[in-house]
N, C-alpha and C positions, 0 to 999 in steps of 0.2 A: 503495500498499501504504499502511497506516497501520501507525505503529508510537510506543506511548507514548514519549514525552518523547526525540526520534531527530533530531541532529542535522545537520544541515546544512548545508556551507561551499561558499564561494568566492573563491579569491586567487587576485590579480594581482601578479605576483612574476618580478622580477628574469629566471628562465630564460624565461623567451617573451612579457613583456611589456617595453616599452623606460621610457625615467624618466618624462618625458610618458604614459604612458599607467598608470603605476603613481601617479602627483600625481592624476589625475584621476578613477581609484577611492577611494570612502571617502570622499568630502565632507571635512568640518571637524574630524578628531579623532576619533579614542577614546571619550569619551562623549556628543558630539552622533549617530557612527552607531551608536550602543548603543541612546539614546534612540530616533532616525529608526526600525529592527528594534521596537525593544518595542512601538511604536505599532503596528505591522502585524498583520492579522487575525491572531490562534491562534499568534504567537510569544509565548513563556512565558519564555526567556531569552537572553541575545545577547552575545556577545565580539564583541571586536574588536582588529584589533594592525596597526600601520602603520610601518613602520621606511623606511630609505629603501632599501631593496630588493624591499618587497611591503607590499601593503594587502588586509587579510584579513579578512571575519567570519563568526563561526559564529552560527547561531540553534539551538534546541528548541523544535520542534512536535509535536506530536502524529499531527497530515498532515505527511507530507511534502512533499504537493506545494502547502502550511499555507510549507514552509520556502522552497522554492526561490521560489516566486511574492513573498515580502519580502523575496528577494538580489535579486533583478530588477531594484532599483533599487538597489542598492549599485556597478556599473558602467555602468551605461547609455550611454554614448558612447563605453565600449573596444570595441575587434575580437572579437570573437566566439574567434578564436584566441589572444588572452591574456587571458581568464580560464579558472578553471581551478571545476570543481566538485566536490563530495567529496557521498557519503551520508554516514550514519550512524559504520560505521568508517571508511571512509578520512576523514574526519574528524579522527578520532581519531588515526590513525596519523599525517597530514600533522603534526599540533600536535607530535607528539615528535621528529618527523622535525626539522621546524626550532627545537626546542624543543635540541634535539641538535648544531644547525648542519649537517646534513647537507645541509638545503635551504637554506643561505647561500651567497652571491657567496662568499666566502672563507670554505674547507669546515671543520669546528669552530672558525670563532669564533668567542669566549667573552658579546661585547656580545650575540647572541643572549636567549640566558638572562633576563639581565637587562632588556632589553625587555619581555619574556615578561612577565615578572612585574610590570613595570610597569604594560601592554595589562592581566593579569588585576584590580589594584588599580580601576582608574581604569572598566575594566567593573564592575566589582564599586561601585562608588563610583555609578554611572550605576546602579542597579539592575539590572544583566542578569546576573548574577551565581547562578543557583541551585541544586539538589540536582546535574544532571546536568551542566551546567560546569564546578562546584567537583572533580566528579573527576577530569575529561579533560585540564582547566588545571594542575592540579595534578598529576596525573600526568606531562603533559607537561614540567614543571617538575623533577622528581624524575627520567624520564626523561634530561635533560639534567645532572642532578648525575652518573648514575650512569657519562652518556657521557663526561663530564670526567676521571670518579679511576678507575675504569675500564681506561680504552682510553691511548691518547697521539694521541684525534683533534684537539686544540688542542695537543699543541709543535708547537712552532716555527710556530706559523701567523699569519699576518700578519693585522692589523684595515681594515678600509679605511683608516683613517688609516695607517696603517703600508707598506697597497698602493698610496696612492701616491703616497709619499715611493720609494718603490722607483720607481713610472713618469717620479716628475720624472731619478730619478738616468738615468733612461735616457733622459732629452732633455736636459741639464742639467749639465753639468759643477759640481759641488756645492762644490767645493770656493771656499774662501772667498765664495761667493753667498751674499743676503741673501734669507731664505725669509718670506714676510706666510701667518699662518694668521687665519682669518678665521673668531670664531666660538671662544668659551672652551668649550663645552658637550663632552660623553666626547668625541666621533668630532675635533672641532676637541682638546683635552687630548691625545687617544692621535697624532694628528697633529704634534705639538710632540716630544712622545718619542720619538717616531720620527726627526724631524729633530736632535734631542738625538745622537743617533748616526749624522750628517753629515762633515761638515767644514764645512757650513755658516759660517758666522762671524758673521750675524745672523741671532736668527729676532725679529719684528715678529709682537704677538700684537693684532690689532683683536677689539672686542667693542661695544658698544654697553651694557651695562654695562663701565666700564674699572676697576671694583674683582677685579671678575670677571676680566678679560683677565690683570693682575696677578699673579692666583693661579697661575696658569696660568707666567705667565714666570718669575717663582720658583722652580715646582718643574724647571726644565730649569739647566745649567751651560750650556748657552753663552749671551753675551753676549746678551739677550733687552729687546725697549722694548716699550712696552704702545701705542695706538692705540684713538683712538674710531671709528667704520664713517663717519664726518662726514670722518675724516682721508684714506680710503682715496685717493682719487684720488691726491694727493700720495706717501702710500705705497708704490704700485704701479707710479709713477714710476720706482722706486727699487730694485724689485724682480726677482729672478731666476726663483722660484716665487715661485706667492698657491696657499693652498689652501685654499678655502672649507669651511666647514663649519656653516651655522648651522642655529636654525629658523623662519626667517624665509619666512609665507610668498610673499613678490612678492622680485625677485632684486634682488640690491645691487651687483649692479655693472653699467653699463650700459656699454655701447661706449665713452661721453662720458668713463668714468672712466679709462680706457685712453690719453685723447690723447699723455698725455705717453711715455705704457710703451714701451720696446724692446725688444725678444729678451726678454718673459716668457712661462715657463709656466704657465697657469693649469689648475687640478685641481680643480673639483666633480665633491663627494662629498655636496652634502647634496641633498636633499629634501623638498620642491618643489628645485627648483636654484638657486640662489644667481646664477650668471651667466650673462645676455644669451647667449642661444648665436647672437646677430649680430654680441656683441663677436670671435668668430673671424675676422670678413672685417676686423679691421683690421693691419695691417701690423706685426709682427712680436708678433703678440700668439695661443698660441696653446689653444686651450681644448679640456680634457677632461673626460667626464660621465664616472657610470660606469659605463658602458659601454663601455668604451674601458680598466675592470681585467680584465675577462674573462681575455686573455690573463694578466694577473700570477698570476691569483685559480685559473686553470686550473692553470700548474707544481703552484703549490700542493696542488692537490687531488687528484693525480699522486701525490704524495706521501703524502699519508692516503688510500688507498686501502686498504690491510688494516686500519687504524685502523677504517676506517670500513664494515667490513663485520661486524667489530666488534661496532659502538656499529649496526648493521641485524640483528644479532643478540637485543643487550640490548631493541630496539623491537619486535619480534618479541616477545622472553619477556611483557613488562608489556602488549603489546598484545591478548597473549589469556588473562593476568589479568586487565584490566579491563573485557572484553569478556565475561566467564566473571562476573565482579562484576553489573556491568546488569545482567545474565541473570536473573539470582540475585534482586535490587532488584527485578528489575520483574516477573515470576512469587510472589517473596513478597505487593511489593505488594494485588496480584489476593488472594493468599490471607491477606490478613490481613482485607483490606478483606469476604472471604467470611465466615469465622471471625467475625471482629467480628457482620456484619450476622445473623448464626445465631446468635450467642453474646444476640441482643437481641428473637429472637424467642421463646430455649429460653426468655427470664428474665422474658417478659410470660405464656405458653405457661406453665410452673411454676406461675405465680403466680396464676393462673385458677384450674390442678389447685385448688393448696393449698387456696383461697379454698372450689371446690368441696367438696372431701371434710371441711376443718374443719368446713363444713356441715353433714355426717352422722356426726359424731361427732372427737370431737378425736383426731388425730393425737400419737406421739410421736415421737420424733428418730429414733430408727433406720427410720420409717417416710417423713418426711420425706429423709432422707439417700435410701434407697430412690429414691423420686419423682425428686429431685434427679441421684440416679447415672443415671438408668433414660433421662435429656432430653441430660446429660454422651455416656453410648454413643451412643444418635442420633445427635447432633449429629456425633461425632467419626468414625462408621463412616458417614455419609450422606457427609458433605467428605472422607471418605479416598482414592476415587476422584480425585472433581475436585481434590484437593491433587497428588496423582501426574501429573494429564492434565495440569495446569499447569504444573508443573516440563518436563516431557516437552517439553509448547510452549517455556514458556524455551529448552531447550538445540536444538530443535531451529530458531529463530528463528520462531515458526508469532504471532506478536505477533496476528494477526485474532483469539485463541483468546482469546489474554490482555486484548482489550480488548474481547471479548465480557463476558467473566467480570466487569470491569472496570468493565461498566453493567447487568449482572443486580444486582449487588452493590453498586449504590452506598447512599450512606444511608439517598436516601427508600424504597428496596425497605421497607421493613420497618414503614411510616407504618400509624397505628392501620385497621385493617379499615372497608371504606366499610357504612353502612346499607344493607342490602336492596334500599333501592331505588334506591340507586346502583350496585349491579353490572351486569355487563355481563351478555348472553345466556349460558348453561350457563357462565360464568366463576368460579375462585374469588375469596374475599374478595381486598381490591387489597390489596399487602404482607405474603399468606401465602401463601410459595411451597411450603413445605412444609405446605400442608393442602389435602385432598380441594378437588374441587370442589362436596362438602356441607358439613358440619359444621365447625370447628373442630378441631384438638389437643384430647385428653382426653376429648371430650365424651361417650364411652361412658360415663367413671366417674358420671356422672350419674346414672345406673341401678344 
């Protein structure tokens, strides 16, 4: 089916995919993904979202088949069961649910709405955001804001950083423990703040850029120090808990880095992974990744069920609004093009008629107005029925009718008529749809 400006989406996310599968999807970041998709046949707009828990992409095409074909390149090596695909309406609903926190590993978590905003800016910078995705993504962000101001969906909700600390507390006695946070970004900062609320005695913040680590260390009340990533083998040797949350594309902790570690719990909440899974094979080293946080986040989800239902009602309400808006815009585009094309024909034919009438004698202003009014009335009456039909077609999701109208009333349809020798057999002059197969409008005024 053809749908003018239809969204097609694909998602590889925590609810159906493993960490490795999420990492395998999407390529080299939002901008690169958007640029790649824009180069695909038929793709007019593109948006990508990549977080620890999901890797997703959405494209806008006139032919939904082009959308599906373009997105086939997004997760080619990921098993089919881990890939979710969405049509236009499904994409809109999914984006709203994601921004509202309904699809998050930690239900209602606040970080995702900021990540959607960042993805929107990155996709726009790559030239991927046009009128359709502009409406879709900004509507999703609006829903995320409503969810957090009008419901308790994020009340008491844990972030991945604090969920990691909860997991650590279940594995290790944190009293007077030494905790290492690797990464000074948003998730690392949240992990450090969560550790600050536990009885750990020391927090070490390690980062490639030490001043950034110092900024995080200064934000906690617990005794804290900083380290460069090169110092990690020494740092983890004395650690009880290590929480990693960097944006590195390669592991920053290899099995050899734990050579001197004893009884250390390492929780990797990075995507891609910061810790080589083989490190878990070393004696005294326990490694958890994002998948291990499911149990903690499931308990949070149960407490948020009532709020989640309220948010789902907001999603339904806003989805209905944006679908109506898209339908109106699609119909209005066809109607506007129809009227603009008809007005060009009308102006040309009125000018011809006026010229011929002037040749028969001077016209008064009143006569000129009469001819103009006649032309206006004819166009209005002729287009009244198709205008009504196009609006009905949009309301009934009849995009084939709208597409046909857009093709019929394209800017080229009212080009100057061809000479008699260029006409097709038995057809009207090219570009004059309101003329008969014989003479053009108003020729009867010659006599």
